[in-house]
N, C-alpha and C positions, 0 to 999 in steps of 0.2 A: 194251675200251668206254667211253668217257666218262674215259677217264684224265685227261681237262685240270682233273675233280674233286679230282686226287688231287695235285697237283704246286703250286707256290709261281709267283707271279706271274712272276719272272725267270725261270722254265723254261719259260713258255707261249710264247716266240719261237719260229716255225716249226713250230707247233702242226697236227698231222696224224692223224686218228684217225676211227674208223668210231662214229657216235653210236646210241643208242637210237633217238633221232628217225628214225632210217632213213637218214641222209644222211652221207657222209662231211666233214667238215670239216679247214679248212686256215687256218693263221695266218701271212701272208706278212708281218711284221716278224722280221726277222733277228734283232735284240736289244733285252732289257729292262732297264735297271739302274736299282733303284729302292732307296733306302734312305740311311741318313745316310753321309755325306761321299762319295759317289759320282762328285762333277765331277771328280776328276783323275781319273778311269777313261777320260773320255772320248777320248785319244789310242787306246787298246785298240778301243775300238769304230769309229774311225777308219782302222785300221793296211793294212785292205783301198785305201784312199785315197791312202796315204804319197807324195810325191811329185808328187800332184795337185793342183790348185788348190780351194780352199776357199772356198764363199761364206758368210760371216756374216750372217744377218739379225736386227736386233732394233729396238726403239723406242726414246726417250732413258727410259723407265721400267725396262724389263727390261735396258737396256746397265747402269746403275747396278744392278740387284739381282743380276745374274750373269753377264751379258756381256764386261763390263771382265776379270773372271777367265777365263771361257771363253775368250775370244780370246788370252790371254797363256798361258794352258795349252795349246792349239795352236800358238801360236808357239815357246814354248819347246820342244814336242815334236818342231820342224822342220818344220811345214805351212805351206804358201804360204797365206797368208788376205785376202779381202777381205773389211771387215766395213764393211756396209752399217745406218747408225742412222738412222730414221726420226724427225724430231722431233714432237711432236703436242702439244708444249708440257704444259699443266697436265690435257689433256683426255686421251682415252680413245683410241687409235688407231681410225679406221675404215677397215674395208678393201674402200674405194671405188675407184673410178676411177683417184682420183690417186693411192693408195699403192699399189695394184697395178702401175698404171703405170709409179711409179717403182722399183720392185723388179724388174722386167722390164728399166727402161732400162740397171738398173747390172749385169745379169748379164753377167759376161765369156766370150767363147768359151772352149771346151775345161774349163770350170767341170765338175768330177768329182763335187762333192757340197755340197748345200747343209745348213747346219746355224744352226736357226732358234732363237735364244732368248727366249723368252714363253711364252704360255698360250695363250687361246683365238684371239684374233685372227690371232696372228703363225705360231701352228699352222696356221690356216687358209689365211693365203696361202701360207706355205711349201708346203703339201700340194698346192696349186691349181698353183703353179709347177713343180712337182716332175711333177705328171699333164702338165701341157701342154709339157715339157721331155723327159721321160724320166731326170732327173738325179734319183738318189735322196737322199733327206732324212732326215736326225737334229731331233728334236725336244730342246731342252735345256728341261725344265719349270719355270716360274720360280714358280707359283703353284697349289694344288689348287683352280682356279675354275670347272672345265668336264669332261666327260666324250670331248672331243672328239679327245684324245692318241692313242689306240688307232682311232678310228672314219677312215673312207675318203672322207665328205662336207665340203664345205668352202665354209658359207654367206660369200656374199660381198655387198656391196650395189652394184647395177645400178642407175643412173637413177633413184635412190630406194627400189630394191626390194630385200629380203632374198632372194637365191635361192641355193637349195641345189645350189652344182656337183658333178658327180661328179668326186672326186678320186683318193687314193692312199693305200694307209697307208704311215705311215713305216718307212724302213729302221732305223731305232734310236729308243729311248726311254730318254732319261736325267733319272729327277727325284732329287734331293739331298734329301733331309728338310730338312737344314741351311737348305737357301736356301728352300723352300716355306713352313716355319713361319713366315718371316719376312714373308710376304707380307700386305700391306694386309687389315686386319679383312671389310673388305666383299667381298674377292676368295674368301676363306675361309667366310663367307656363301654366294657364289655358287656353289659347289663343294657345299658342303651344301644349299643350293635344288635344285640339279642331282641330286644324288644322292635326296632323297627326293621326285623326281617321279618316281623307277622305280616308284613305288607306285603310283600311277594309272596309268601307262605298262603296268606288267603286266597290271592289270585289263583294262585297252583290249585290248590282246592276247589276251587267254581271250576277253572279248568278241566278237573277229573270227572266232578259231576257231569258237566256238559258234553263232557268227550265219550268218556268212558261208563257213566251212569255211576258213580262212585257215590256211598252215602255222605252228607251232608248235614250237619244242624245247625241251623240258623240262630238257636240259641246261644250255640258256643261261640259263631263267629261274632255275634252282639257282645258278647262279654268281652272277646279279646279287643274289637273295636273301639270300646267305650274305654277300655285301660289305654292303647295305643292314643287316644284322643288327648286323654290327659298327660301322659309322657310325651309326645309331639309337640303341645302345647307350652310347656314347659324347659323346652331344652337346654335354653340359656342359665335359667335357673338352676337345673341340675348340674351345668359347669360352674356355677357358686357353691355349690353345696348346700344349698337353700333345704333346709328340713322336710317342708310340704312337698317340693318337687322330688325329692331322694324316696320318698314314702309313694308318690304315684310309681315312681320306677321299682319299686318294691312289691307294691300292688299289683301292676302290671307284669312283672314275672312269674308272681306267684299266679294270678288269675290264668296267663297261661297255660302253666300247668294243672288248677283246676278244670280248664276248659279240656286239658288231657288225659285227665283223671275220669271225669266224668261219661266221656265216650271210648274211651281205652284206646286210642293210639294219637299219635302225635302230629297231626293234619293242621292243628290248628295254630301251632309253634314252628311248622317245619316244610319247607319245600324244596326248591331249586338252591336257593342261597344258601342252604345248610349244606347240599349236598357238594358245592365248590368249597366250602369251609374244611370239610370232613377229607376232599380229597387234598388238599392241601396239607393238611394236619397229619394226614398217612404217610406222604413223600417226607416230610419234615421229619417224621419220627425217626422210618427206616432208614434216614440219612444220619442221625443222631445230631441234629439240629432243634435248637429251640422251637419248639410249635405253635406259641403265642396264643393267645388266651383264644378260647372258642368265639366267646360273643365279638372279641375284634374283627376277628376273620369272615364272620356271618354278616356284620356290619359293612366290610367293605363289599362284600358280595353283594350286597343286595343291589344297589344302585347297577350291579353289572346286570343284573337280573332283570331289573324294570328296563334298562337297554333293551335286553333279549325280546320281552313281552311286546317292545314297540317294534322292534324289529319283523316280527311275528304277527302282526295286528292284522293282516289280512286273512290269519288263519284260525284268529281265535274268536270267538263268543264274543260279544256285544258285553256278555254280564260277568266276563272274567277280566275285562279289559276297565271295565269300571271300576274294578278295585286294583287293579295294578299301579301303582305310582308311578310318575314321571321320574325319569333318573336324575333330573334337576332338584327335583322335590328332598330325592332321600341323599342327596349331597350336600344341600344346604344344611338341612336337619344334623348332617355328620359334623358340619365347619361351626355349628350354632355350637354344639356339644364340646367341639375341640377334638375328636374322636379322627382316628386315622383312616384315610377314605382313598388310597390306592394300593392294591395288590403289590406293589413295588415296596411300599412303606411298610412291611411287615416281611419283606423278604422273598416274596414269589417271583422267582426267575421267570424271564419273559417263555420261556418253553414250557415251565412247568404251569403256567396261566392255559398257554394254546391248546395244552393234553388236558386240563381242566376242563375244560370248554366241550372238547371230543369228547370226552368219557365221564365228564362227572355225572351224568343220569344213570349209572352202572352202581355207583356207591351206592344207593338205596335202592331198593323195590319199589319205585314208589311213582307215579305219573305226575309228569312238570311240563313245562314249556321247553325243558331242555328234550325232552324223550318227543316232543312234538318237534323239535327242529330236526330232530334225527328222521324221525318218519317222513318229512316234508323235502328230506334231502338238502337242509338247508345251515346244516349245523358247521361243517367247514367253512363254509363260506363268513359266517358268523364269528367263526374262531377267528379266521383272518382279519377280519375289520375290524373287532373288538383289540386283539394284539398288537395292532397297527394304531391306533385309537390310545392305547394305554402305556404303549411301549415303544 
């Protein structure tokens, strides 16, 4: 039982085991290859598709980072590859109707496998297309910027709103640390922010278990906590692009996705801190404003949610409070890695912030400390106090 806690990340593909939580978990990811210099192993991952059409998706940034090399490696190994590079100029790629439509229009009949080269957005787009076409996809990771590599949700933009579509898990994940450690530091900060968001996400999950009887898997909690410990104890080394520390970050992001994949929900990774991030992002997109990277906003939201836990501690079961970090601890982690720590740092104005505290619980149908504050009639008082403190 729980043997997944005793194996390496690369051995977790195709995991299947009876868990102490009472459920049988499976992970429908066929291959995971993470480590230094593993990009040339892509043809081995693709050998099932030899002689068939490969569709490679990238944008202008990821094509430069790894796509050109990935394309050459596949072509040199004899694969028939159609490469589609979406040019977003100097901006980040937004997964809206235009980008997703272009991706589908370029898809050729009889394509056997999709290879997406990128991080959050390109992974989400590929998994959405994979789910709709039943064509398996492989993600070649270019940045340790988010935890969705091993997750089955695909957040896309539809009519200006961020909607998380049910998608599919990848056939394979390949992450070369030689590539990922060279990602822009802002993307590394985003991955770090997404990881530390698990500190409050786990506390929210425990809160939902205690107050609403929600299912919780201790094995998945342990998996995430072990990964968290490696990252939080190496924050300064991550800021220096230390290769071992970057691998810990990549592992934490991937293992969180594995935990989500094992239980079929995003509870191990996402709580009220993600609700605030999504609230801000949807407002930015509706106003045609640069939305900032997801993980950056999650990192900023985490000490805020930690403070709300403290403000609500008299209403919160002891087991959930034990998991909740202090605001000061999270702020120090962000400072150690050099990541933004205040909503104003990414353009969240005073009114937007206030409204996000009041209405953030509506973003997702998920019980959290925000919902508890609403139920106890304390959300307005909390919103006013936090807004005064931060602005």
